[in-house]
N, C-alpha and C positions, 0 to 999 in steps of 0.2 A: 662136607668132610666128615668121615666117620670117626669114631672114637680112637681107633688105632692110629689114624693119620694125625689126629690132634695130639695124641700122646707122644708120637715120634717127633712132631714139630716142637712141642714144648720141651721135650728132653734135649733136642739139639740146641734150642735157644738157651736152656740152662747151662749146657756144656760150653756153649760159646761165651756166655757171661763169665763163667768160672775161668775159662781160658784167658779172656781179656784181663780179668782180675789177676791171674797169675803172672801175666806179662807186666802189668802195672806194678805188681808187688816187687818185681825185680828192678824196675826202673826207679820206683820211689822208695824202696826199702821200708815197707810197712812192718809194724811190730808183729812178732810171731803170734801173739795172742789174737790179734785182729785177723790174721790169715786163718788161724784155726777156727775162729768163730764163723768166718765167711764160708769156709769149706764145709763145716758141720751143718750150717743152715742150708747150704746147697744140697748136701746129702739127704737131709731130712725132707726137704721140699721134693726131691726126686722120689723118695719113698712114698710120700703122700700122694703125689701125682700118679705114680704107678698103681697104687691101690685104688684111687678114685677112677681112673680110666679102665682098670681091669673090671671093676664092678659095672661101669657104664657099658662096656663091651659085652659083658654077660647079659645085661638087660636087653641090649639090642638084639643079641642072638635069640633070646627067649621070645621077643616080640616078633622076630622074623619067622620063628617056628609056628607061632599061632596064626 
């Protein structure tokens, strides 16, 4: 699996986790602060994963050129 496939897979997993959390927050009525924290952490994890896999994909392209 190359880095773009891994990036897409991890992004979809993260979106799935946040979706399940949003459904659970409706059912169990979590505090607003907890929801904000979870969504913020998910957002920052998505940014970090995007940067990491973008760098990894760039390295793979450079290795394929050589």
